[in-house]
N, C-alpha and C positions, 0 to 999 in steps of 0.2 A: 223770372230771371231777367236780368238786364245785361245785354251784350253790348260792348263798345268795339267798333271796328276802326282801327287806326291805319291810315295809309300815308306813306311818305316816300319821296324820291331820294335816293342815295347815290353818291358817286364814291365807290369804295366804302369807307367807314364814315364818311362825312355827309351830313344831311344836305340835300340840294334843293329842298323845298320846305315850306311850312307844313307841319302835319295836319291832316284832315281827319275828322272823327265823325262817325255815324253812330248814333245811339239807337239801339233796337230793344224794345220791350217784348219779350217772347210771351205768347199766350200759353195757357195750360196745354201740355202734351203736344206742342207744336214741334214737328220733326223736320220740316223743310222751311228754309228761310230764302225768300226771293227779294232781291233788291231791284227797284226800278228807278234808282237815283243815280245821276251822273256826279262824278267827282272831278272838279276842274282844278288844275294847278296853274298858278300864274306864271307859267314859263312858256316861252316860244319853242316850237318844235325844233327849230334849227339850233337852239342853244343847249339842247340836251346832249350830253356826251354819249359816245357809243357804248361805254361801259356802265351806264346808269342802270339802277335796279329800282323796282317798286317793292317796298316793304309793306306787307299786309299782316297786321296783328289782330288777333281776336282776344278780347279781354272780357272777364266777367266782373261786373260791379255788384257789390252787396250794399244794400241800404238798410238803415234802421227804420223803426216805425214812424219816425218824424220826417223821413225823407232825406236824411243826411247820409252821405256815402261813408260806409265803415271801412271798406277795403276794395281794392281792384287788383286783379291778378291776370297775367297773361296765360291763356290756356292753349293757344296755338299761334304760329307765325310761319310765314314763308316769304322768300325774296324771289321776285321774277326779274330776269334780265329783260330789258325793253327791246334790245336789238340783237339780231343773230350775228354769226361770223361774217356775213356779207353786208353788214351795216344796214339791214332791212328791219323795219319795225315789225316785231312779232305780233300776231293777232290771235 
């Protein structure tokens, strides 16, 4: 199974960054996925609006025998607000 993780910053419904993707090829019967990879957005901290969200989507990609992608479908997603009500970065 091939999973694609897509991350992008949004302000309201408008994209605020270019999307970043991480492709993950799952091994047989693997139940736990651990990432040790940093994702950097080309945005300065002081330029991020207080109401910005990080969108995190998990997609499943299906390939044919030749390695050509047949389909990709979103299987889960979540949006995280980056700042709390006191304008502090959430950790």
